[in-house]
C-alpha positions as CSV (number, residue, x, y, z in Angstrom):
1,M,47.8,76.6,-14.6
2,K,48.6,73.3,-16.0
3,K,46.3,73.5,-18.7
4,L,46.4,77.3,-19.4
5,L,47.3,77.5,-23.3
6,L,46.1,74.2,-23.8
7,I,42.4,75.3,-23.0
8,L,43.0,78.5,-24.7
9,I,43.8,77.2,-28.5
10,A,41.6,74.6,-27.7
11,I,38.7,76.6,-27.0
12,A,39.4,79.3,-29.6
13,S,39.5,76.6,-32.3
14,I,35.9,77.3,-32.3
15,N,35.5,80.7,-33.5
16,L,33.6,81.1,-36.6
17,A,33.4,83.0,-39.7
18,S,31.5,83.6,-43.3
19,A,33.1,80.5,-45.7
20,Q,33.3,83.4,-48.5
21,E,35.9,85.9,-47.1
22,S,38.7,85.3,-44.8
23,A,38.7,86.8,-41.8
24,F,42.5,87.0,-40.7
25,Q,45.5,88.1,-42.3
26,D,49.1,88.2,-41.5
27,G,50.3,90.7,-38.1
28,E,47.4,89.2,-36.0
29,W,48.4,89.4,-32.3
30,F,46.1,88.6,-29.7
31,K,46.6,88.6,-25.7
32,F,44.4,87.4,-22.9
33,K,44.6,87.4,-19.3
34,M,43.8,84.8,-16.7
35,S,42.1,84.4,-13.6
36,Y,41.4,81.6,-11.5
37,S,38.0,81.3,-9.4
38,N,37.1,84.8,-10.6
39,F,39.9,86.7,-8.5
40,L,42.9,85.4,-8.8
41,K,45.3,86.3,-11.7
42,A,46.4,83.2,-13.2
43,G,48.6,84.1,-16.2
44,N,48.9,85.4,-19.7
45,A,48.4,84.0,-23.4
46,T,49.5,85.1,-26.6
47,L,48.2,84.5,-30.5
48,S,50.2,85.6,-33.0
49,V,50.2,85.2,-37.5
50,N,52.2,86.0,-39.2
51,K,53.4,84.6,-43.2
52,T,56.4,82.6,-44.0
53,K,57.7,80.0,-46.2
54,L,58.3,76.0,-44.9
55,E,60.2,74.2,-47.2
56,G,59.6,76.2,-50.1
57,K,55.4,76.6,-49.5
58,P,53.4,79.2,-48.8
59,V,52.4,78.9,-45.2
60,F,50.8,81.2,-41.9
61,H,53.3,80.4,-39.5
62,V,50.8,80.8,-35.5
63,V,52.8,80.9,-32.6
64,G,50.7,80.7,-29.3
65,K,52.4,81.1,-25.8
66,G,51.2,80.8,-22.0
67,W,52.8,81.7,-19.0
68,T,51.7,81.5,-15.6
69,T,52.0,85.1,-13.2
70,G,51.5,86.2,-10.0
71,M,51.0,84.4,-6.9
72,I,50.6,81.3,-8.8
73,K,53.5,81.1,-10.9
74,W,55.7,80.7,-7.3
75,F,53.9,77.4,-6.3
76,F,53.1,75.9,-10.3
77,K,55.0,77.7,-13.3
78,V,54.1,77.0,-16.3
79,T,55.8,78.3,-19.8
80,D,54.3,76.8,-22.7
81,R,55.0,77.5,-26.3
82,Y,52.6,75.8,-29.5
83,E,53.4,76.4,-33.1
84,S,51.4,75.6,-36.4
85,Y,52.8,76.2,-40.0
86,F,50.0,75.4,-42.4
87,D,49.1,76.1,-45.7
88,T,47.9,79.9,-46.8
89,E,45.3,78.4,-49.5
90,K,43.6,75.3,-48.1
91,L,44.5,75.9,-44.7
92,I,46.0,72.5,-43.2
93,P,48.9,72.1,-41.2
94,Y,52.3,70.7,-42.5
95,R,54.2,71.4,-39.1
96,F,52.9,71.4,-35.4
97,I,55.4,72.0,-32.3
98,R,53.9,71.5,-28.3
99,N,57.0,72.8,-26.1
100,I,56.0,73.4,-22.7
101,D,57.0,73.3,-18.9
102,E,54.3,73.2,-16.5
103,G,55.5,72.3,-13.1
104,G,58.5,70.3,-14.0
105,H,56.3,68.0,-16.5
106,K,58.4,69.2,-19.7
107,K,57.2,67.8,-23.4
108,N,59.0,68.7,-26.5
109,I,57.2,67.3,-30.0
110,E,57.5,67.9,-33.3
111,I,54.6,66.4,-35.8
112,N,54.9,66.7,-39.2
113,F,52.3,66.0,-41.5
114,D,51.8,64.5,-44.7
115,H,48.3,65.3,-45.9
116,N,48.8,62.9,-49.4
117,A,49.5,59.4,-47.1
118,N,47.2,61.0,-44.4
119,T,50.3,60.3,-42.0
120,A,51.6,62.0,-39.4
121,L,55.5,61.7,-38.1
122,V,55.5,62.4,-34.2
123,H,59.4,63.2,-33.2
124,N,59.1,63.3,-29.3
125,K,62.2,65.3,-28.6
126,K,62.4,64.8,-24.9
127,H,63.0,60.7,-25.2
128,N,64.0,61.2,-28.9
129,T,61.8,58.8,-30.4
130,K,59.9,58.9,-34.0
131,K,56.6,57.1,-34.7
132,T,54.4,57.4,-37.6
133,I,50.6,57.3,-37.1
134,T,47.6,57.5,-39.1
135,T,45.6,60.0,-39.3
136,K,42.0,61.6,-40.6
137,P,41.8,63.1,-44.5
138,N,42.7,67.0,-44.3
139,V,43.2,66.6,-40.2
140,Q,44.1,69.9,-38.2
141,D,46.3,70.4,-35.3
142,M,44.8,71.9,-32.6
143,V,46.0,75.5,-33.8
144,S,45.6,75.7,-37.4
145,M,41.9,74.4,-36.5
146,Y,41.0,77.7,-35.3
147,Y,41.7,79.5,-38.1
148,Y,40.5,76.8,-40.6
149,L,37.1,77.0,-38.8
150,R,37.2,81.2,-38.9
151,N,37.4,80.9,-42.7
152,N,35.2,77.9,-43.6
153,I,32.0,77.9,-41.6
154,D,29.1,80.3,-42.0
155,A,28.0,81.1,-38.7
156,S,25.0,83.1,-40.4
157,T,23.3,79.3,-40.8
158,L,23.4,78.2,-37.5
159,K,20.6,77.2,-35.0
160,I,20.5,77.3,-31.3
161,G,21.6,73.9,-30.3
162,D,23.2,72.9,-33.7
163,E,26.3,70.6,-33.2
164,I,29.6,71.4,-35.4
165,K,32.3,68.7,-35.4
166,T,35.4,67.9,-36.8
167,D,38.9,66.2,-36.8
168,M,41.9,66.7,-34.9
169,F,45.5,65.8,-34.4
170,F,47.1,66.0,-30.8
171,D,50.7,64.4,-29.6
172,E,50.0,60.8,-30.7
173,E,46.5,60.8,-31.5
174,N,43.2,61.1,-33.4
175,Y,40.0,63.3,-31.3
176,G,37.2,64.2,-32.8
177,F,36.0,68.0,-31.8
178,K,32.6,68.8,-31.2
179,L,30.9,72.1,-30.1
180,K,27.2,73.5,-29.6
181,Y,25.7,76.9,-30.6
182,L,24.1,78.6,-28.0
183,G,22.9,81.8,-29.4
184,E,23.8,85.3,-29.3
185,E,24.4,87.6,-26.0
186,I,26.0,91.3,-25.5
187,I,29.0,91.4,-23.3
188,K,31.2,93.7,-21.7
189,T,34.9,93.7,-22.4
190,E,38.1,95.5,-22.3
191,F,37.1,97.4,-24.9
192,G,33.3,98.2,-24.3
193,K,30.1,95.9,-24.9
194,V,30.3,93.8,-27.9
195,A,27.7,92.0,-30.1
196,T,28.8,87.9,-29.4
197,L,28.4,84.4,-30.9
198,K,28.0,81.9,-27.9
199,F,29.4,78.3,-27.6
200,R,29.5,75.3,-25.6
201,P,32.4,73.0,-26.4
202,Y,32.0,69.4,-25.4
203,V,35.7,67.9,-23.8
204,M,36.4,64.8,-21.9
205,A,35.2,65.1,-18.3
206,G,37.7,63.9,-15.6
207,R,40.9,64.9,-14.0
208,V,40.9,68.7,-15.5
209,F,37.2,69.1,-16.4
210,K,33.9,68.7,-13.8
211,E,32.0,67.5,-17.1
212,E,31.7,67.5,-20.8
213,E,29.9,70.7,-20.7
214,S,32.2,72.4,-18.7
215,L,33.5,75.1,-20.9
216,T,31.4,78.1,-22.3
217,L,32.5,80.6,-24.5
218,W,32.0,84.2,-26.5
219,V,33.6,85.1,-30.2
220,S,32.1,88.6,-31.5
221,K,29.5,88.5,-33.9
222,D,31.7,90.3,-36.6
223,K,34.2,89.0,-39.2
224,N,36.8,88.8,-37.5
225,K,34.7,86.2,-34.8
226,V,37.3,87.2,-32.2
227,P,37.6,85.3,-28.9
228,L,36.6,87.4,-26.2
229,R,36.2,85.1,-23.1
230,I,36.4,81.8,-22.4
231,K,34.7,79.8,-19.0
232,A,35.9,76.7,-18.0
233,D,34.4,75.0,-14.1
234,L,37.8,72.9,-13.5
235,A,37.8,69.4,-11.4
236,V,38.9,72.4,-9.2
237,G,37.8,75.9,-8.7
238,S,37.3,77.9,-12.7
239,L,39.0,79.7,-14.9
240,R,38.3,82.3,-17.2
241,A,40.4,84.0,-20.2
242,D,39.5,87.6,-21.3
243,L,41.0,88.8,-24.5
244,E,43.0,92.4,-23.0
245,S,44.6,93.7,-26.1
246,F,44.8,92.8,-29.8
247,K,46.0,94.4,-33.2
248,G,46.3,93.4,-36.8
249,L,42.5,92.3,-37.3
250,K,41.5,92.0,-40.8
251,H,38.0,93.8,-40.5
252,P,36.8,96.3,-38.4
253,F,36.2,95.3,-34.4
254,K,32.5,96.1,-33.9
255,I,32.0,97.8,-30.2
256,I,28.3,99.1,-29.0
257,F,28.4,102.3,-27.6
258,D,25.5,103.3,-24.9
259,N,23.5,106.4,-25.4
């Protein structure tokens, strides 16, 4: 699936948590399994968090990987890698890397952010070009935004129908990201029944998605706000991602056990 990891990370970025306590930590790791049209295995994706330093500054280094599996990889092979280095306190990104091969469509882009000047230096390594673009203040990349929102939005204040907006920079453009809160729901997962928060992100309709409201996702209703399920109606068929395994959560993962 061409947009496998892009969809996953973009959607995971809306996870919410209390502003008073960090929702993640060094060593957190997620693995997702993908299915196409609810029956055909499409691929896998992972997200990992590690603390390190970038040019002397303490940062979280997050790596997202996605790859096709099974029958799909024989006619459309995908190998995607996304990286973000963002400040451990402010959670603003300093560097973002997108290195993808999607059925022969390749990109290798590195973006370095200057938050004092509100600019992004975009280095297209494939074409050996560099371009400086003006950004919004405190802009996020598509990976850092996930972790920023987990720590800075209080889900307890949300009401059904509320919309959340934030700014994101991707490739060479500024984007306004918006999502709607749909309420709570208990779903069955690989780990048992879990109480979740349900959201509807707004996406661009067209070649990939059927319409603006083609995506639905569920995150755990606990301090971790783990992304448990994502469903996307595509222009052709549908895509579903389910959390398959995890480790390194900062807080207890709450599972509902039947009597």
